[in-house]
C-alpha atoms as one frame of an Amber mdcrd trajectory, in Angstrom:
protein
  66.138 -54.781  62.952  64.930 -53.542  66.006  66.743 -54.186  69.247  63.778
 -54.618  71.009  60.127 -55.564  70.154  57.057 -54.052  71.016  55.171 -57.126
  71.679  58.536 -57.968  73.952  57.550 -54.986  75.934  56.284 -55.629  79.584
  56.750 -59.393  79.238  59.258 -61.275  81.557  60.472 -65.090  81.097  58.812
 -67.599  83.169  60.278 -68.240  86.209  60.882 -64.539  86.959  59.429 -63.091
  90.115  58.679 -59.181  90.884  57.736 -57.398  93.806  55.648 -54.608  92.873
  56.325 -51.515  95.206  52.551 -50.243  94.150  50.769 -52.803  95.214  53.171
 -54.453  97.483  52.638 -58.313  95.856  55.099 -60.491  94.444  54.056 -61.255
  90.267  55.230 -63.877  88.201  56.625 -61.715  84.907  56.622 -58.233  85.078
  53.053 -56.877  85.552  53.705 -53.472  86.712  55.936 -51.011  85.338  59.693
 -50.985  86.147  59.878 -48.050  87.676  57.251 -49.651  90.459  59.217 -52.824
  91.038  61.865 -54.706  92.492  63.371 -57.473  90.653  63.775 -60.342  88.848
  64.073 -63.087  91.334  64.786 -66.821  90.910  61.567 -67.553  93.216  58.393
 -66.115  94.587  59.663 -66.468  97.799  62.784 -65.015  97.366  60.438 -61.769
  96.056  58.292 -61.303  98.575  61.739 -60.695 100.892  62.573 -58.065  98.222
  62.463 -54.989 100.154  64.547 -56.540 102.996  67.055 -57.328 100.443  67.084
 -54.128  99.296  67.426 -52.731 102.395  70.080 -54.926 103.165  71.762 -54.019
 100.317  71.683 -50.523 100.839  72.854 -50.944 104.259  76.125 -52.857 102.943
  76.682 -50.031 100.242  76.340 -47.334 102.661  78.911 -48.766 105.361  81.671
 -49.289 102.382  84.570 -47.309 102.826  85.294 -48.231  99.321  82.008 -45.564
  98.422  82.931 -42.720 100.510  84.046 -39.618  98.680  87.119 -38.826 100.964
  90.007 -39.019  99.937  92.934 -41.344 101.492  94.197 -40.106 104.202  90.865
 -38.683 105.413  89.854 -34.861 104.388  91.615 -31.794 105.052  91.402 -29.761
 108.016  90.423 -32.509 110.230  86.291 -31.464 109.245  83.971 -35.234 109.021
  83.660 -36.928 105.493  81.801 -35.675 102.634  79.025 -37.428 100.136
């Protein structure tokens, strides 16, 4: 038995909302390819703020000290951190 059915390809569950980056619109269920969308989100309103949510999450990740490559105690030689 196949893990993924061809019939279900591209179909979302009712109540799943996505934001299409290519068309700049909110859609219920995935209408556009996964490479062009953000989601799923629980509501149309939340999907409408997908870009802002992604920017906030990216900023949190960039500023999280757990994700920096420098060893504890700082890099040797006094140079800045590497990424």
